[in-house]
C-alpha positions as CSV (number, residue, x, y, z in Angstrom):
1,X,-31.8,48.7,-164.9
2,X,-34.7,48.9,-167.3
3,X,-36.7,46.7,-169.9
4,X,-34.7,43.6,-171.5
5,X,-35.5,40.5,-172.9
6,X,-32.7,39.2,-170.9
7,X,-32.5,37.9,-167.1
8,X,-30.6,39.9,-164.9
9,X,-28.0,37.5,-164.4
10,X,-27.3,37.0,-168.4
11,X,-27.0,40.7,-168.8
12,X,-24.6,41.1,-165.9
13,X,-22.6,38.0,-167.5
14,X,-22.2,39.9,-170.6
15,X,-21.0,42.9,-168.8
16,X,-18.3,40.5,-166.8
17,X,-17.8,37.6,-169.1
18,X,-14.6,36.6,-167.6
19,X,-14.9,35.4,-163.9
20,X,-11.9,37.6,-162.1
21,X,-11.3,38.2,-158.1
22,X,-11.0,41.8,-158.3
23,X,-14.7,42.1,-160.8
24,X,-17.2,39.9,-158.2
25,X,-20.9,41.4,-158.5
26,X,-24.1,40.4,-156.1
27,X,-27.3,40.8,-157.6
28,X,-29.6,42.1,-155.0
29,X,-32.7,43.3,-156.9
30,X,-34.5,41.8,-160.0
31,X,-38.2,42.9,-160.4
32,X,-40.2,43.6,-163.9
33,X,-39.4,46.9,-165.7
34,X,-42.9,48.0,-165.2
35,X,-44.6,50.8,-164.3
36,X,-47.7,51.3,-162.0
37,X,-49.9,51.7,-165.4
38,X,-48.5,49.1,-166.8
39,X,-46.1,50.9,-169.4
40,X,-42.2,49.5,-169.4
41,X,-39.3,51.5,-169.0
42,X,-35.7,51.4,-170.4
43,X,-32.2,52.1,-168.6
44,X,-32.2,55.3,-170.7
45,X,-35.0,56.9,-168.7
46,X,-33.5,55.7,-165.6
47,X,-30.5,57.5,-166.5
48,X,-32.4,60.9,-166.8
49,X,-33.0,60.3,-163.0
50,X,-29.3,59.0,-161.9
51,X,-27.3,61.7,-159.9
52,X,-23.5,61.8,-161.3
53,X,-22.1,62.2,-158.3
54,X,-21.4,60.3,-155.1
55,X,-19.3,60.9,-152.0
56,X,-19.5,57.1,-150.6
57,X,-20.5,54.8,-153.5
58,X,-19.9,54.0,-156.7
59,X,-22.9,54.8,-159.1
60,X,-23.1,55.0,-162.9
61,X,-22.5,58.1,-164.7
62,X,-25.8,58.8,-166.8
63,X,-23.6,59.9,-169.4
64,X,-20.8,57.4,-170.3
65,X,-22.1,54.7,-168.0
66,X,-18.7,55.0,-166.0
67,X,-18.1,54.3,-162.7
68,X,-17.5,57.5,-160.6
69,X,-15.3,58.2,-157.7
70,X,-14.1,60.5,-155.1
71,X,-16.8,63.3,-155.8
72,X,-15.9,63.3,-159.1
73,X,-18.0,63.6,-162.5
74,X,-17.4,62.7,-165.7
75,X,-15.5,64.7,-168.5
76,X,-18.9,65.5,-170.2
77,X,-20.5,66.5,-166.8
78,X,-18.4,68.6,-165.5
79,X,-18.0,70.3,-168.7
80,X,-21.9,71.1,-168.5
81,X,-21.1,72.0,-165.1
82,X,-18.4,75.0,-166.5
83,X,-20.5,76.5,-169.2
84,X,-21.6,80.4,-168.2
85,X,-21.5,81.6,-165.2
86,X,-19.6,77.9,-164.1
87,X,-16.8,78.9,-166.6
88,X,-13.6,80.6,-164.0
89,X,-12.9,82.5,-167.5
90,X,-17.0,84.0,-167.9
91,X,-16.9,87.4,-168.3
92,X,-13.1,87.6,-169.0
93,X,-11.2,89.0,-172.0
94,X,-7.6,88.0,-173.4
95,X,-5.5,90.9,-173.4
96,X,-3.7,92.3,-176.6
97,X,-0.6,90.8,-175.5
98,X,-2.2,87.1,-175.2
99,X,-4.0,87.7,-178.8
100,X,-0.7,88.4,-180.2
101,X,0.3,85.1,-178.4
102,X,-2.3,83.5,-179.5
103,X,-1.9,84.8,-183.0
104,X,1.7,84.4,-183.1
105,X,1.5,80.4,-182.0
106,X,-1.8,80.1,-184.8
107,X,0.4,81.8,-187.4
108,X,3.9,79.8,-187.1
109,X,1.9,76.4,-186.7
110,X,-0.7,76.9,-189.8
111,X,-1.3,73.4,-190.7
112,X,-1.7,72.0,-187.3
113,X,-3.9,75.3,-185.9
114,X,-5.6,76.8,-189.0
115,X,-9.3,76.1,-189.1
116,X,-9.6,77.8,-193.1
117,X,-12.7,77.6,-195.1
118,X,-12.6,74.8,-198.6
119,X,-12.5,78.1,-200.1
120,X,-9.5,79.4,-198.9
121,X,-7.7,76.1,-199.4
122,X,-9.1,76.5,-203.1
123,X,-7.6,79.8,-203.3
124,X,-4.2,78.4,-202.0
125,X,-4.0,76.4,-204.7
126,X,-5.2,78.7,-207.6
127,X,-2.5,81.0,-206.2
128,X,-0.2,77.9,-206.5
129,X,-1.1,76.7,-210.0
130,X,-0.5,80.3,-211.2
131,X,3.3,79.9,-210.5
132,X,3.2,82.3,-207.3
133,X,4.3,81.8,-203.4
134,X,1.4,82.1,-201.0
135,X,1.2,81.5,-197.2
136,X,-2.4,80.7,-195.6
137,X,-3.0,81.9,-192.3
138,X,-1.0,84.9,-191.9
139,X,-0.7,87.3,-189.1
140,X,-0.6,90.7,-189.1
141,X,0.3,91.8,-185.4
142,X,-3.0,91.1,-184.2
143,X,-4.8,89.7,-186.8
144,X,-4.5,86.5,-188.7
145,X,-5.0,86.9,-192.2
146,X,-6.6,84.2,-194.3
147,X,-4.1,84.4,-197.7
148,X,-0.9,86.1,-198.3
149,X,0.8,87.0,-201.8
150,X,4.6,87.9,-201.1
151,X,5.3,89.1,-204.1
152,X,2.7,91.7,-204.2
153,X,2.7,92.3,-200.5
154,X,-1.4,91.6,-200.7
155,X,-3.8,90.0,-198.2
156,X,-6.5,88.6,-199.5
157,X,-9.3,88.2,-197.1
158,X,-12.4,85.8,-198.2
159,X,-15.5,86.7,-196.8
160,X,-18.6,84.0,-195.9
161,X,-22.3,85.8,-197.4
162,X,-23.6,85.0,-194.0
163,X,-20.9,85.4,-191.3
164,X,-20.1,88.6,-193.2
165,X,-23.8,89.7,-193.5
166,X,-23.0,90.8,-197.3
167,X,-24.3,93.9,-198.4
168,X,-25.8,92.8,-201.5
169,X,-27.9,90.2,-199.5
170,X,-28.8,91.9,-195.9
171,X,-30.1,95.1,-194.5
172,X,-28.1,97.0,-192.3
173,X,-30.4,96.1,-189.5
174,X,-30.2,92.4,-189.7
175,X,-29.7,90.7,-186.5
176,X,-27.2,88.0,-187.0
177,X,-28.7,84.7,-184.7
178,X,-25.1,83.7,-184.3
179,X,-23.1,86.9,-183.5
180,X,-25.5,88.5,-182.0
181,X,-24.9,91.5,-183.6
182,X,-26.2,93.9,-186.3
183,X,-25.0,93.9,-190.0
184,X,-23.5,96.9,-189.8
185,X,-22.0,96.6,-186.8
186,X,-20.3,93.4,-188.3
187,X,-19.7,95.8,-191.2
188,X,-17.9,98.4,-189.2
189,X,-16.1,95.6,-187.2
190,X,-14.9,94.5,-190.5
191,X,-14.0,97.9,-191.8
192,X,-11.7,98.6,-188.9
193,X,-9.8,95.5,-189.8
194,X,-9.0,96.2,-192.8
195,X,-8.0,99.8,-191.8
196,X,-6.0,98.5,-189.8
197,X,-4.1,95.5,-191.7
198,X,-3.8,98.6,-194.8
199,X,-2.5,100.8,-191.8
200,X,0.6,97.8,-191.9
201,X,1.4,98.8,-195.4
202,X,-0.3,95.7,-196.6
203,X,-2.3,95.8,-200.0
204,X,-5.9,94.1,-199.5
205,X,-8.5,92.5,-201.6
206,X,-11.8,91.0,-200.4
207,X,-13.3,88.3,-201.9
208,X,-17.0,87.7,-201.1
209,X,-18.0,84.4,-201.7
210,X,-21.7,84.8,-204.0
211,X,-18.5,86.9,-206.1
212,X,-16.3,83.8,-206.0
213,X,-15.9,82.1,-209.0
214,X,-12.3,80.8,-208.7
215,X,-9.8,80.9,-211.3
216,X,-11.0,84.0,-213.1
217,X,-11.6,85.9,-209.6
218,X,-8.0,85.3,-208.2
219,X,-6.4,85.5,-211.6
220,X,-8.3,89.3,-211.9
221,X,-7.4,90.2,-208.9
222,X,-3.4,89.1,-209.5
223,X,-3.7,91.3,-213.1
224,X,-4.1,94.2,-211.2
225,X,-1.1,94.1,-208.8
226,X,0.7,92.5,-212.2
227,X,-0.5,96.2,-214.2
228,X,0.7,98.2,-210.7
229,X,4.2,96.8,-210.7
């Protein structure tokens, strides 16, 4: 459907270069792809209006140009139908038990499931270069922490200035466009997280993105705990 420089027969032949018994077709209509006002339309214009579900015939899906049978939408269309209230999990929250189970999976398979940022990986490499064992994506009860140094029982959390609303850059009433929370709300949540991790008898240091001087920052933290020991 739509404007093309070739004939319908040529276009169909390109889709079916080898004639097979189960791939038979018939051209039932061939007309100019022209509107009443003389403008041409393409297949993309048609796909915008083509339905993706049919009970009694096979039709082209606008997203993947697939063929749909049995009243079943393609994967992309299905995902769209499940957004918002269409999602069976809409409005539901994980229980504390399910969160702990998920964090165990994440912590137990860090290489497969880790979503660590580039700076977190850099911190890990720096610590290794200084001769210390290090664990990235470390679980503390329900929390997934960025970096753990067993020698000092130390958690290092890397905070991006934007996602954690660095107090040096953002006002308390700033509304984060993605998190839909104010800076002070984000700080409060981070504070609760830090306090709870410390309650589990861990040392904890926060490294802010704008203060991260790579090796010097990490060396200074390690020297601090070496002096304590």
